[in-house]
C-alpha positions, 0 to 999 in steps of 0.5 A: 499499500502506498503511504497515504496523504493526510488528505487530497487537496480540493478545488471548486467543480467549476475548475474542472469543467471544459472550456466553452461548455460550462455547467447548464440546465436543458429544456424548459418547456418540451412541448408534446412528446414525439415518438421519432425525435431528440432524445430527452433525459430527466433524472428518472431515466437514470435514478436507478442506473440507465433505463432502456433506450425505449424508455426515453422521452423524445422531443422535436428538433425545433424544441432541441435546437434553441438548447444546443448549449445543453446537448450531451456528449459522451462522458458527460455527468448529468446531475438532478437539481430539482425534486425529491431525487436532487443529488442524483448523478450518472455519466453519459454512455456512448449511445446517449450522444446528442441527447439533450436534458430538461430544466431539472438537470444540470450538465457537467462536462468534465475536462478529462485533462483536469479529472476523470468523469467516473471519479467526479461521478463517485465523488458527487455520490459519496458523503462529500457530494451529498453533504454539499448537495444538502447544504445547497439545496433550497425549498422544502417540498420541491428541493433544488439546486442553482447552478452557481452553487453546483459550481461551488462543490468541492472536489477532492483532486488526486493525480489523474492516474490515481483518479482512474484507479479509484474510479475503477475500484468503486465501479466494481462495487456499483457493478456488484449492486447493479446484479444484486438490484436486478436479482432483487427486481427478479425475486420481487417479480416472482413474488408478485406472480406467486401470489397472483397464481396461489391466492386465487386458485390458479395454481394448486398445491399437492394436487388440491381439488377442493372448491374454494368459498367466497368468504366474508373477512368479518366471519374469520376475523375479530376486532380488538379494542383493548386499550393499554390502561393507565399501568400498561406498556410504556412509550417504547412499545408505541408503534405506527404502520407504514407501507414500506416498513410495517410496524415500525416505532413512532417518533416521541414527538408524535406520541400523546402524553397521556397513552393509556387509550392507545390500542394493544395490538398483539403478535400476528394481529393487524393494524391500520389507520382508517384514513390511510389504508387506501395507501397501503399503510395496514400491517401485521405485527410480526414482533414477538411482543404485544405493541400499542398503536393510536387509538385511532387505529383499527386493530383486528386478528384473524380467527385461529380456526378460520384464517391464517395471519400469514395468508392474509399478510399476503393478500393484502399486498395484491392488486386485488386487495388495493382495488377493494380498499380504494373502491370499497368493492362498488366503484366509489372512493372511500375516505375512511375504512373502518373494521364493519367496512373492511369485514364486508370484503369477500375473500377467496378462501381455501381450507385452512390446511391450504391456506397454511401451505400456500403461506408457507410457499410464499414466505420462502419466496418472500425470505429469499427476497428479504435476503437479497435486500439485506446483502444490497444494504451490506454492500452498499454500507461497505462501499460508502466506507471505502468511498470514505477512505479512497476519496479522502486519501486516508487509504491510497490505491496502488498504481503498480496492479502488483502492489497489494492494498487495503483497497484492492482485498476490499474490491474482491469482496465486491465480486 
């Protein structure tokens, strides 16, 4: 390993830009999109890696013409400067040469004699770059960056050969994450397909032939209304329900001073906010302990002799369930969904033993997906730590490939 410097010197991003191609945004009013025109790059087109060419919007040459200043070349960077994904960055591939960008995207033409585009991309993705985004962005609901502020982003600048090495090392981690993300997407699609087939009788297990009886949810569940009481569970047990994370701890500032009226949620029971179930905020308590939820929540449990909780937990994640919740089963939009409303839902329900068999298959597929998601989280954290070491000069990559280093050892783990 080469001797580490205390840190790399840094320069404003503006000093690394090609002469005559200053940082700029793109087309303000794209008009109607056309089938055969100039590709228009938006933040969503690279927020999770570059999308397929067929997914891009296109504008007419007449719209594109006045914005020649923002035309893209291979090796340019694109940076989202408006919206929820502000700070997302990518290197423009060769096949997007000649495309243009939107007003919410900045084109950064790095001078290859001063810096390596792939290296600058990694800096902007790192804590160094994202801290600059956070420091300079303005606005609340619609955050954004001014181009003048983007020019001020401080970029650590090691020698060009070392920039190439750093970019190559970090790119191997990106490739590993891309493969894992593709695997996650495939496993997610498999789980969706399995739910559609198994929960509606299109695919039967172990030669099952018994008919399924449409059954009201209220016939196989019961509402729970038990309160916490004056000497019940403490504030650490107060939970909320989100679509993405299920049953999660509530922030202290959102908890009422008196929690005696909060409802108890036993393990494997369900809870939801009657005003937010339409956006998917319903979940089963997968914890081993009883917890508390808001007194405004609806809490219910499955009857042990009629409905398997895991089966219902998978059924609630289908498009069929979402349609009922959003329409009330009658085509009208429901503002609030209380237990009696939900209880009217007729489930496609096999016998209990078949429910458990179906749930077991789906649980296995879900666990497989969760394992890949955990792997993505682990690799992401490892890469983040490696970026901090390499981009600050704490670890120096060898310019001689035969020289061992901690960085190359870390790279082997990424593969």
